[in-house]
C-alpha positions in Angstrom: 0.0 0.0 0.0 1.4 3.4 -1.0 1.5 5.7 1.9 2.1 9.4 2.7 4.8 11.1 4.7 2.3 11.9 7.4 1.2 8.2 7.6 4.9 7.2 7.8 5.5 9.8 10.6 2.7 8.3 12.6 3.9 4.7 12.0 7.6 5.2 12.4 9.6 2.6 14.2 12.4 4.9 15.4 12.2 5.2 19.2 13.5 8.8 19.0 10.8 9.8 16.4 8.1 8.0 18.5 9.3 9.9 21.6 9.1 13.3 19.9 5.6 12.5 18.5 4.3 11.2 21.8 5.6 14.4 23.6 4.0 16.6 20.9 0.6 14.9 21.4 0.9 15.1 25.2 1.3 18.9 24.9 -1.4 19.3 22.3 -4.0 17.2 24.2 -3.3 19.2 27.4 -3.9 22.5 25.5 -7.1 21.2 23.8 -8.4 20.0 27.2 -8.1 23.5 28.6 -10.3 24.8 25.8 -12.9 22.0 26.2 -14.3 22.4 22.7 -17.5 20.7 21.6 -16.9 21.1 17.8 -13.5 20.6 16.3 -12.2 20.8 12.7 -8.8 19.5 11.8 -7.6 21.3 8.6 -5.0 19.3 6.8 -6.0 16.3 8.9 -4.2 13.8 6.7 -5.3 10.3 7.7 -7.0 11.4 10.8 -4.4 10.5 13.4 -5.0 13.6 15.5 -8.8 13.3 15.4 -8.4 9.7 16.6 -6.3 10.9 19.5 -8.9 13.4 20.4 -11.6 10.7 20.2 -9.6 8.4 22.5 -9.3 11.2 25.0 -13.1 11.8 24.7 -12.5 15.5 23.6 -15.2 17.1 21.6 -18.7 15.9 20.5 -18.3 16.6 16.8 -14.9 15.9 15.1 -14.4 16.7 11.5 -11.4 16.6 9.2 -10.6 18.1 5.8 -7.6 17.5 3.6 -6.7 18.3 0.0 -4.7 15.1 -0.6 -6.7 12.3 -2.1 -4.2 9.6 -0.9 -4.4 10.8 2.7 -8.2 10.8 2.6 -8.3 7.3 1.1 -5.9 6.0 3.7 -7.8 7.8 6.5 -11.0 6.1 5.5 -9.2 2.7 5.7 -7.3 3.2 8.9 -9.8 5.4 10.8 -13.2 4.5 9.3 -15.2 6.1 12.0 -13.9 9.6 11.2 -15.6 12.3 9.1 -12.9 13.3 6.6 -13.6 15.1 3.4 -11.7 16.8 0.7 -11.3 20.6 0.9 -9.0 23.5 0.1 -7.4 25.3 3.0 -7.7 28.6 1.1 -11.5 28.1 0.6 -12.8 25.8 3.4 -16.3 24.3 2.7 -17.8 25.7 6.0 -19.7 28.7 7.1 -18.1 31.5 9.2 -17.8 30.7 13.0 -18.6 26.9 12.5 -16.2 25.3 15.0 -15.2 25.9 18.7 -11.7 24.9 17.8 -9.9 24.7 14.4 -6.7 22.7 14.3 -4.0 23.1 11.6 -1.0 21.1 12.5 2.1 20.6 10.3 0.4 22.2 7.3 1.4 25.9 7.1 5.0 25.1 6.4 3.9 23.4 3.1 2.0 26.4 1.8 2.8 29.1 -0.7 0.3 31.5 1.0 0.2 30.7 4.7 -1.2 34.1 5.5 -4.3 33.5 3.3 -4.7 30.1 5.0 -4.5 31.7 8.4 -7.3 34.1 7.5 -9.5 31.2 6.4 -8.8 29.2 9.6 -9.8 32.2 11.6 -13.0 32.6 9.5 -14.4 29.1 10.2 -13.4 29.3 13.9 -15.9 30.5 16.6 -13.1 31.3 19.0 -9.9 29.1 19.1 -7.3 28.1 16.5 -4.5 25.7 17.4 -1.5 25.7 15.0 1.8 23.8 14.9 4.8 24.1 12.6 8.4 22.8 12.8 10.5 25.0 15.1 13.5 26.0 13.0 16.4 25.6 13.0 15.8 22.9 15.7 13.7 20.8 13.4 16.3 20.7 10.7 19.2 20.1 13.2 17.5 17.1 14.8 16.9 15.7 11.3 20.7 16.0 10.5 21.5 14.3 13.8 19.2 11.5 13.0 20.7 11.1 9.5 17.7 12.4 7.6 18.0 14.3 4.3 21.8 14.8 4.8 22.1 15.6 1.1 19.8 18.6 1.7 21.4 19.5 5.0 18.4 18.1 7.0 15.8 20.2 5.2 12.4 18.5 4.7 11.8 18.4 1.0 8.1 19.4 1.4 8.7 22.4 3.6 8.8 25.8 1.9 8.2 28.0 5.0 10.6 28.0 7.9 9.8 29.7 11.3 11.5 29.8 14.7 9.1 30.0 17.6 9.6 33.8 17.7 9.1 34.2 13.9 5.9 32.1 14.1 4.5 34.2 16.9 5.2 37.3 14.7 3.4 35.7 11.8 0.3 34.7 13.8 -0.1 37.7 16.2 -1.4 40.3 13.6 -4.3 37.9 12.8 -5.1 36.1 16.1 -4.5 36.8 19.8 -2.0 34.3 21.1 -3.1 32.5 24.2 -0.1 30.1 24.7 3.0 29.1 22.8 4.6 25.7 23.6 7.7 24.2 22.0 7.6 20.5 22.2 10.8 19.6 20.5 11.1 20.0 17.5 7.8 21.9 16.9 6.1 25.2 17.9 2.5 24.9 19.0 0.4 28.0 19.3 -3.1 28.3 20.8 -4.7 31.5 19.6 -8.2 33.1 19.7 -10.2 35.6 17.6 
C-alpha cells in the first residue's frame, strides 16, 4: 500500500521519532483539554491520526477533518473509518463562518505558498480558538541532521517551503489572532490563539 509522509511519521519505528511525537501529542492534548471544545475541525487532517487521539481522550462531541490530498483521505477512511474526513481546500474551506469551537491546523502551514491566506481562512471558520503547529526552525532541521535524515539537503524536509522559529511564528500569527499560549515540544512550535 502506497502511503504518505504523514502516515509514515505516525507509524515510524524509530524510538526517537516516537518519543518526539508522543511528547507533541501530550502537549497538544493538554492544551485542547483547557479549551474543552464541543466542535472541532482539523484542517490538513491527513489520515485522521490527531482526530483519533482526540476521540480516544473523549475530547469534543463533533470531530471533522478536511484535507486536500486524495491519498491521505483514502488511507484515512481505511485506517480510521469512524472519522468524518472530506476533501477541501485550506484557502477556501467548505464551511460557514464561525462553524467550530476549535480549528486545528498542525504541520500544514510550512507546506503552503500562501500561509497568510490560509490563516485568515482558519480564523474565518473558527468560533473562537485556533491551534497551530509548525516545525521549530532551526531545531527541526538540526534534529533531522543528527538523525541522518536528508543529509544531502542539510536536513531540510523536501516538502517544507516556509521556515519559522518560535519567535518568527509568533510574529506571523499575532497580527491575525490573539496568542493565548506558545509551547515548544521539540522539535515543533505549537500555538493556541483566539479571535
